[in-house]
C-alpha positions in Angstrom: -0.5 4.5 47.5 -0.7 7.9 49.1 -2.4 10.9 47.4 -0.9 14.4 47.2 -2.8 17.7 46.7 -0.5 19.9 44.7 -0.5 23.4 43.5 1.7 24.8 40.8 3.2 28.2 40.0 0.5 28.9 37.4 -2.4 31.3 37.2 -4.9 28.5 37.8 -7.2 28.7 40.9 -7.2 25.0 41.5 -5.2 22.3 43.3 -4.4 18.9 41.6 -4.3 15.3 42.8 -1.4 13.0 42.2 -0.4 9.7 43.6 2.9 8.6 45.2 4.2 5.2 46.4 3.3 4.4 50.0 7.0 3.9 51.1 8.3 7.1 49.3 9.1 9.8 51.9 7.0 13.0 51.3 5.3 15.5 53.6 3.4 18.7 53.4 5.7 21.6 52.5 7.9 19.4 50.2 8.3 20.0 46.5 7.8 17.3 43.9 8.2 17.1 40.1 5.1 16.1 38.2 3.8 16.1 34.6 1.2 18.8 34.0 -0.2 18.3 30.5 2.8 18.1 28.3 5.1 19.9 30.7 7.0 18.8 33.8 6.5 21.3 36.6 7.5 21.7 40.3 4.5 21.1 42.5 4.0 22.2 46.1 2.5 19.6 48.5 -0.3 21.2 50.5 -2.2 18.1 51.7 -1.6 14.3 51.8 -4.4 11.7 51.9 -4.3 7.9 52.6 -7.6 7.2 50.9 -8.0 7.7 47.2 -10.1 10.8 46.4 -13.3 10.3 44.5 -12.4 12.1 41.3 -13.6 11.6 37.7 -10.2 11.1 36.2 -7.2 8.8 36.3 -4.7 10.0 39.0 -1.2 10.2 37.7 2.0 9.4 39.7 4.4 12.1 40.4 7.8 11.8 38.7 10.0 12.3 41.8 10.3 14.0 45.2 12.7 17.0 45.1 13.2 17.7 48.8 14.3 15.7 51.8 12.7 18.1 54.3 10.0 20.7 54.3 10.7 23.9 52.4 7.6 25.6 53.9 5.3 24.9 56.8 1.8 25.8 58.0 2.8 29.4 58.5 3.9 29.9 54.9 0.8 28.1 53.6 -1.5 30.4 55.7 0.4 33.5 54.4 0.1 32.2 50.8 -3.6 31.8 51.2 -3.9 35.4 52.4 -1.7 36.7 49.5 -3.8 34.7 47.0 -7.0 36.3 48.3 -5.6 39.8 48.8 -3.7 40.1 45.5 -5.9 37.9 43.3 -3.4 35.2 42.4 -3.4 31.5 42.6 -2.2 29.7 45.8 0.7 28.2 43.7 1.8 31.6 42.6 1.6 32.9 46.2 3.8 30.0 47.5 6.3 30.3 44.6 6.8 34.0 45.4 7.9 33.1 48.9 10.3 30.4 48.0 13.9 31.3 46.9 13.7 30.7 43.2 16.4 33.2 42.3 14.1 35.7 40.6 16.0 39.0 40.3 14.3 41.9 41.9 16.3 44.5 40.0 19.0 44.6 37.4 20.6 47.7 38.9 23.9 47.0 40.7 23.9 48.1 44.3 25.7 51.1 45.7 27.0 52.0 49.1 24.4 52.5 51.7 23.1 55.9 52.7 23.5 56.4 56.5 26.6 56.8 58.6 27.9 53.3 58.6 31.0 52.1 60.4 32.0 48.5 61.1 31.7 48.9 64.8 28.6 49.3 66.9 28.1 52.9 68.1 28.3 53.1 71.9 25.3 54.5 73.8 27.3 57.6 74.7 27.9 58.4 71.0 24.2 58.4 70.2 22.3 61.6 69.9 19.5 62.3 72.3 16.9 61.8 69.6 18.5 58.4 68.6 18.4 57.2 72.2 14.8 58.3 72.6 13.8 56.5 69.4 15.6 53.2 70.5 13.9 53.3 73.9 10.4 53.9 72.4 10.8 51.1 69.9 12.1 48.7 72.6 9.3 49.6 74.9 6.9 48.4 72.1 3.9 50.1 73.6 2.6 50.5 70.0 2.6 48.2 67.0 4.2 50.5 64.5 6.9 53.2 64.6 8.4 55.5 61.9 11.9 56.8 62.3 11.8 60.0 60.3 14.7 62.3 60.0 17.0 64.2 57.7 19.5 62.3 55.5 22.5 61.4 57.6 20.6 61.5 60.9 21.5 58.0 62.0 18.4 55.9 61.2 20.5 52.8 60.5 22.0 52.8 64.0 18.6 53.1 65.5 17.4 50.1 63.5 20.4 48.0 64.4 20.4 48.8 68.2 16.6 48.1 68.4 17.1 44.9 66.4 19.9 43.8 68.8 17.5 44.2 71.8 14.9 42.0 70.1 17.5 39.3 69.2 18.7 39.3 72.8 15.1 38.5 73.8 15.3 35.3 71.7 13.2 36.6 68.8 14.0 37.2 65.1 14.3 40.3 62.9 13.6 40.9 59.3 15.4 44.0 57.9 14.2 45.1 54.5 16.1 47.6 52.3 15.6 48.7 48.6 17.9 46.6 46.4 19.7 49.7 45.3 20.9 50.2 48.9 21.5 46.6 49.8 25.3 46.5 49.7 28.3 44.8 51.0 29.1 47.6 53.4 25.7 47.4 55.2 25.5 43.6 55.2 29.1 43.4 56.4 28.4 45.8 59.3 25.4 43.7 60.3 27.3 40.5 60.0 30.1 41.9 62.1 27.7 43.0 64.8 25.5 39.8 64.9 28.2 37.3 64.0 27.0 34.1 62.3 23.3 34.6 63.0 22.7 36.7 59.9 21.4 35.6 56.5 21.7 38.0 53.5 19.2 37.6 50.7 20.0 39.6 47.5 19.5 39.3 43.8 23.1 38.3 42.9 22.8 35.0 44.8 22.2 31.9 42.7 19.0 29.9 43.3 21.0 27.2 45.2 22.6 29.9 47.4 19.2 31.4 48.1 17.8 28.0 49.0 20.7 27.3 51.3 20.1 30.6 53.1 16.4 29.8 53.3 17.0 26.4 54.9 19.5 28.1 57.3 16.7 30.4 58.4 14.2 27.6 58.8 16.6 25.6 60.9 16.7 28.4 63.5 20.4 29.1 63.1 19.6 32.6 61.8 18.2 35.5 63.9 18.3 38.4 61.5 17.6 38.4 57.7 18.6 41.4 55.7 17.4 41.6 52.1 15.3 43.3 49.5 11.5 42.9 48.9 11.2 39.1 49.0 13.1 38.9 52.3 9.8 39.8 54.0 8.9 36.1 53.5 11.8 34.8 55.6 10.5 31.6 57.3 11.0 32.7 60.9 8.9 31.0 63.6 9.1 33.9 66.1 9.4 37.3 64.5 10.0 40.1 67.0 10.6 43.0 64.6 10.3 43.9 60.9 12.3 46.9 59.7 11.5 48.6 56.4 14.2 51.1 55.5 13.6 53.8 52.9 9.9 52.9 53.2 8.9 55.2 50.3 10.8 53.3 47.7 8.7 51.8 44.8 11.0 48.8 44.6 9.0 47.3 47.5 6.2 46.7 45.1 6.4 43.7 42.9 6.1 44.4 39.2 4.9 40.9 38.2 2.3 38.5 39.5 1.6 38.4 42.4 1.8 42.2 42.6 2.4 42.3 46.3 3.7 45.2 48.3 6.3 44.2 50.9 5.0 46.9 53.3 1.5 45.3 53.2 2.9 41.8 53.7 5.0 43.1 56.6 1.9 44.6 58.2 0.3 41.1 58.0 3.2 39.2 59.3 3.9 41.6 62.2 0.3 41.4 63.2 0.3 37.6 63.2 3.6 37.3 65.2 2.8 40.2 67.6 6.0 41.8 66.2 6.9 45.5 66.1 6.9 47.1 62.6 9.6 49.8 62.3 9.8 51.9 59.1 12.0 54.8 58.2 12.9 57.4 55.6 13.9 61.0 55.1 11.0 61.3 52.7 8.1 59.1 53.9 5.4 58.0 51.5 2.2 60.1 51.6 0.4 57.0 53.1 2.9 56.8 56.0 2.7 60.6 56.6 -1.0 60.4 56.9 -0.8 57.5 59.4 1.8 59.5 61.4 -0.5 62.5 61.5 -3.4 60.2 62.7 -1.2 58.6 65.4 -1.5 55.1 63.9 2.2 55.2 63.2 4.3 56.7 66.0 6.6 59.3 64.6 10.2 59.2 66.0 12.0 62.3 64.7 15.7 62.5 64.2 16.3 66.2 63.4 20.1 66.4 63.2 22.9 64.9 61.2 25.1 62.7 63.4 28.2 63.6 61.6 27.6 67.3 62.5 27.2 68.6 59.0 24.5 71.3 58.5 21.8 70.9 56.0 22.9 72.4 52.6 21.9 75.8 51.2 19.5 75.2 48.3 19.2 77.6 45.3 16.6 77.3 42.5 17.5 78.3 39.0 14.7 79.0 36.5 15.8 77.4 33.2 13.3 79.4 31.2 15.7 82.3 31.7 18.8 80.4 30.7 20.4 79.1 27.5 21.5 75.5 27.7 21.3 72.8 30.3 24.1 74.2 32.6 23.3 77.6 34.0 26.0 80.2 34.7 25.1 79.9 38.4 25.7 76.2 38.5 28.9 76.6 36.4 30.3 79.2 38.8 29.5 77.1 41.9 31.2 74.1 40.3 34.3 76.2 39.6 34.3 77.5 43.2 33.9 74.0 44.7 36.5 72.4 42.5 39.0 75.2 43.1 38.9 74.3 46.8 39.7 70.6 46.1 36.1 69.5 46.8 33.8 67.3 44.7 30.6 67.8 42.8 27.7 65.5 42.1 25.4 66.3 39.1 22.1 64.5 38.9 19.8 64.1 35.9 17.2 61.3 35.8 17.5 60.7 32.1 20.2 58.7 30.3 21.3 59.0 26.7 22.4 62.1 24.8 19.0 63.6 23.7 15.6 62.1 23.8 13.4 63.8 21.2 14.0 63.7 17.4 11.7 66.0 15.4 11.3 67.6 12.0 10.8 71.4 12.1 9.1 71.3 8.7 6.3 68.8 9.2 6.4 68.2 12.9 7.3 64.5 12.6 8.5 62.8 15.9 10.6 59.6 15.8 8.9 57.1 18.1 9.5 53.4 18.7 7.6 51.2 16.2 6.7 48.9 19.0 6.0 51.3 21.9 4.2 54.6 22.2 7.4 56.4 23.4 10.1 58.5 21.7 13.4 57.0 20.9 16.4 58.3 22.8 19.7 59.2 21.0 22.8 57.5 22.5 25.8 59.1 21.0 28.3 56.5 22.5 26.4 53.8 20.7 25.4 55.9 17.7 21.9 54.6 18.0 18.3 55.7 18.6 17.1 53.4 21.4 13.8 52.6 23.0 14.1 52.4 26.8 11.1 50.2 27.1 11.6 47.3 24.6 15.3 47.9 23.5 14.5 48.5 19.8 17.3 50.5 18.1 18.0 52.1 14.8 20.6 54.3 13.3 20.2 58.1 13.7 18.8 59.9 10.6 19.7 63.3 9.1 16.7 63.5 6.9 13.0 63.5 8.0 11.6 60.1 7.1 8.1 61.7 6.6 8.7 64.7 4.3 12.4 64.4 3.4 13.3 67.8 5.0 16.8 68.4 6.2 15.6 70.8 8.9 15.6 68.2 11.6 17.1 68.1 15.1 17.4 66.5 18.5 15.9 68.1 21.6 16.2 67.5 25.3 19.3 66.4 27.2 20.4 63.3 28.9 23.4 62.3 31.0 25.6 61.8 27.9 25.1 65.3 26.7 25.8 66.8 30.2 28.9 64.7 30.4 30.1 66.1 27.1 29.4 69.7 28.1 31.1 69.3 31.5 34.2 67.8 29.8 34.4 71.0 27.7 34.1 73.2 30.7 36.5 71.2 32.9 39.0 69.4 30.6 41.5 69.0 33.4 39.1 67.3 35.8 38.2 63.7 36.1 34.5 63.1 35.3 32.7 59.8 35.7 29.1 58.9 34.7 26.9 56.4 36.5 23.7 55.2 34.8 22.4 51.8 33.5 24.5 52.2 30.3 27.9 52.5 32.1 27.4 50.2 35.0 27.0 47.2 32.7 30.7 47.1 32.5 32.1 44.6 35.0 33.3 46.2 38.2 32.8 49.7 36.8 30.4 50.9 39.5 32.5 49.5 42.4 35.7 51.1 41.0 34.2 54.5 40.3 32.7 54.7 43.8 36.0 53.7 45.3 37.7 56.5 43.3 35.1 59.0 44.4 35.6 58.1 48.0 39.4 58.4 47.7 39.0 61.8 46.0 40.3 60.7 42.6 37.0 61.7 40.9 36.2 65.4 40.8 32.7 65.3 39.2 30.3 62.4 39.5 27.3 62.6 37.1 24.4 60.2 37.1 20.8 59.2 37.1 18.8 58.2 40.3 21.6 55.8 41.1 23.4 58.8 42.6 20.3 60.2 44.3 20.6 58.0 47.4 22.9 55.6 49.0 26.0 57.7 48.4 27.9 59.3 51.3 31.1 61.0 50.4 33.1 63.3 52.7 34.5 65.4 49.8 31.1 66.3 48.1 30.1 69.9 48.9 28.0 70.7 45.8 25.1 68.9 44.2 23.6 70.1 41.0 20.2 68.9 39.9 20.4 69.5 36.2 16.7 69.2 35.6 14.4 68.7 38.6 11.1 68.3 36.7 11.8 65.3 34.4 9.2 63.3 36.2 6.6 66.0 36.8 5.0 65.7 33.4 4.1 62.0 33.9 0.3 61.5 34.1 0.5 59.8 37.5 -0.9 60.9 40.8 2.4 60.2 42.6 4.5 62.3 40.2 4.8 65.2 42.7 5.6 62.9 45.6 8.3 61.2 43.6 9.8 64.5 42.5 9.8 65.9 46.0 11.4 62.8 47.4 14.1 62.6 44.7 15.2 66.3 45.1 15.3 65.9 48.9 17.3 62.7 48.7 19.7 64.1 46.2 20.2 67.3 48.2 21.1 65.1 51.1 24.4 64.1 49.4 25.9 67.6 49.8 27.9 68.7 52.8 27.4 65.5 54.9 30.5 66.3 57.0 30.7 70.1 56.8 28.6 73.3 57.1 29.2 74.5 53.5 27.1 72.1 51.5 25.2 73.6 48.6 22.5 72.3 46.2 21.5 74.0 42.9 18.1 72.9 41.6 17.5 73.8 37.9 13.9 73.7 36.7 11.5 75.0 34.1 8.8 75.0 36.8 10.2 76.7 39.9 6.7 77.5 41.2 5.7 73.8 41.3 4.9 72.7 44.9 7.1 69.7 44.8 10.1 71.8 43.8 9.3 74.8 45.9 8.8 72.8 49.1 11.9 70.6 48.5 14.0 73.7 47.9 13.4 74.9 51.5 13.2 71.4 53.0 9.6 72.0 54.0 8.2 68.5 54.5 5.3 69.6 56.6 4.1 72.1 53.9 4.6 69.6 51.1 2.7 66.7 52.7 -0.1 69.0 53.9 -0.7 70.3 50.4 -0.2 67.0 48.7 -2.6 65.2 51.0 -5.2 67.9 50.6 -5.0 67.4 46.8 -5.1 63.6 47.1 -8.3 63.9 49.2 -10.0 66.3 46.8 -9.2 64.1 43.8 -10.0 60.8 45.5 -6.5 59.2 45.4 -4.6 57.2 48.0 -4.2 57.3 50.9 -7.9 58.4 51.0 -9.1 55.9 48.5 -7.9 52.4 47.8 -7.5 51.3 44.2 -7.4 48.2 41.9 -6.0 48.6 38.4 -6.9 46.2 35.6 -4.5 46.3 32.6 -5.5 44.5 29.4 -2.8 43.9 26.8 -2.3 42.1 23.5 -1.1 42.4 20.0 -4.6 42.8 18.6 -6.0 46.3 19.5 -9.7 45.3 18.8 -9.5 42.3 21.1 -7.9 44.3 23.8 -10.6 47.0 23.6 -13.3 44.3 23.7 -11.8 42.6 26.7 -11.7 45.9 28.6 -15.3 46.8 27.7 -16.4 43.3 28.7 -14.7 43.8 32.1 -16.5 47.1 32.5 -19.9 45.4 31.8 -19.1 42.6 34.4 -18.1 45.2 36.9 -21.4 47.1 36.5 -23.4 43.8 37.0 -21.3 43.0 40.0 -22.0 46.3 41.6 -25.7 46.1 41.0 -26.0 42.6 42.3 -24.1 43.5 45.5 -26.0 46.7 45.9 -22.8 48.8 46.4 -23.4 51.5 43.7 -24.6 54.1 46.3 -25.1 54.5 50.0 -27.4 57.2 51.1 -26.8 59.0 47.9 -23.0 58.8 48.4 -20.8 57.0 45.9 -19.3 53.9 47.5 -17.0 53.0 44.6 -15.8 54.8 41.5 -14.9 53.4 38.1 -12.3 55.0 35.9 -12.1 53.8 32.3 -11.6 51.6 30.5 -9.3 53.9 28.5 -5.9 53.6 26.8 -3.0 53.5 29.3 -0.8 56.6 29.2 1.8 54.5 27.5 -0.6 52.7 25.3 1.8 50.3 23.5 4.8 48.5 24.9 6.8 45.8 22.9 4.0 45.6 20.3 1.3 45.0 23.0 -1.7 47.5 23.0 -2.7 48.4 26.6 -6.0 49.5 28.1 -6.7 50.0 31.8 -9.7 50.2 34.1 -9.5 51.4 37.7 -11.8 50.8 40.7 -11.6 53.2 43.6 -13.2 53.0 47.0 -12.5 54.0 50.6 -13.5 50.4 51.5 -10.9 47.8 50.6 -13.5 45.0 51.0 -15.6 46.6 48.2 -12.5 46.8 46.1 -11.8 43.1 46.6 -15.4 42.0 46.2 -15.7 43.7 42.8 -12.2 42.7 41.6 -12.7 39.1 42.6 -16.0 39.0 40.7 -14.5 40.5 37.5 -11.5 38.2 37.8 -13.8 35.1 38.1 -16.3 36.0 35.4 -14.2 37.5 32.7 -13.4 35.3 29.7 -10.4 36.7 27.9 -10.2 36.5 24.1 -7.2 34.5 22.7 -4.0 36.6 22.8 -5.3 39.0 25.5 -3.8 39.1 28.9 -4.9 40.8 32.1 -2.8 42.3 35.0 -4.7 42.9 38.2 -2.9 45.3 40.6 -4.3 45.9 44.1 -2.9 49.3 45.5 -0.9 50.2 42.4 2.1 52.5 42.8 2.0 53.7 39.2 -0.6 54.2 36.5 1.5 54.4 33.4 
């Protein structure tokens, strides 16, 4: 007999010993099927022993060997151990997240990619001077990390691809990460045309078997470039020469389930281990990246001009407090002017549905989801009030359920309402709406985008799906119907996200001409995120935002760990959160890290209710640890994780470097 040390994709910080017949082929890095309690699970082999371990239990046989060759090697196991330690998960979970299991990273269909993409490589003579300079700097690799920063349409993609080509010619491999929303047939086809059969594309619509096939192709050495979303950062290359993170600011690089890794952090680790160059890029860098550029840790490579020649659009702010209705006369007039010249309009509103707030004017009753602490949204096309968190729905009401008053109404506006209003203003124009309600129809998104590109659609209306990744020659006007829908969120990144969204949406206008225009409607024109975005003042915005973050003790000046406790029983959830706080206090005292020369070395926030304190019937409390030292964060978080005994029915989520606090 031989003896296998297995780990499973379970939140259990242990390995388990099983036996296997001596003549059955099996090696480290293979998967096996084994009984675990009453369940049959897939186990990952991390060690093999010839001698029977001295254990106080009967060693079970595995059921069968799944693989005929290694799925992962020493490199993947080392990375999994680091992920396990850094993100406080089990080794089995850290291995499982690397392997191609077919987990979907987003349910949103992809749209056409942002930058100026053709199917042919751009010749050196066609590159701008700033593009040439950026490619040379990256290729010289005098530094470990570079950031390609420039206006929308400045040719970042071509810089990435030409730099990648040079790395591949040197015999090394490239990982190219993109947000799923931008990972499209057009970009992947361009990459495949340029690099022939040495490309693997990893995306969410692949079946598990297709993903495994691509994974094995990468391991075999036949692939030199992998392009994919967040999990592509784990591509099992032996010799990585470059990792590219396009649209670095996107939240989709952060995993929303355990292990809650950030692809950027994993990319840092892998690039460091392989001696590879890390190249990031965006028109709106994250605050963390901007600070690193200011400090010189990240080398800023600026692309100031649009390669297609179009000038940056004129941006006009409309104060909605002075207007009646969601479409101002100024926006309406600009739409008429644009459409009369045969050009196209994009309208952006990051809220779907018809209206999102039912209230009684007599008693003040608000209709909320019975399972979540959020208002129900009215969807006229479905004639339903729907919760966007848990999916609960009920029929609309005309009478207040609380006091019986008939003086009730719906407030706020979503994409459905704007679509109705625009149809009334422009009955002879073709209007299409893109949001998660409409794109569920098969082929709808693909067909609509093709029609916009051909000029058959006059007005395209949508949520953040139209904010980036769209590049249409006929679009000369972009209207942001309500710029401040995300500003009211109790989250320290709210301003950064709003600024980024406005800047990205504005980049859709006038990509190929000098007459692009953007109209930004807002109830808060004085807000820094909106005011700076309106004049494309990135330096001013980041300077002000970073100053505020530093004063308030938020990233990138402090690191954070967020504990979320959830369960159906509110009392148990509260007790679990309080117990964690007590353990944290003991840990800090034992480690002597409460203060340093009178200066606070870590900060505890909570436990308190989460801003959205109930989702799908689960009550939610959170506790946050902040410190400028990531080692202190980990020390305290590990201690709490190890010592905390959760009551029955209560679950904990531990998130190192959270991107949202809702």
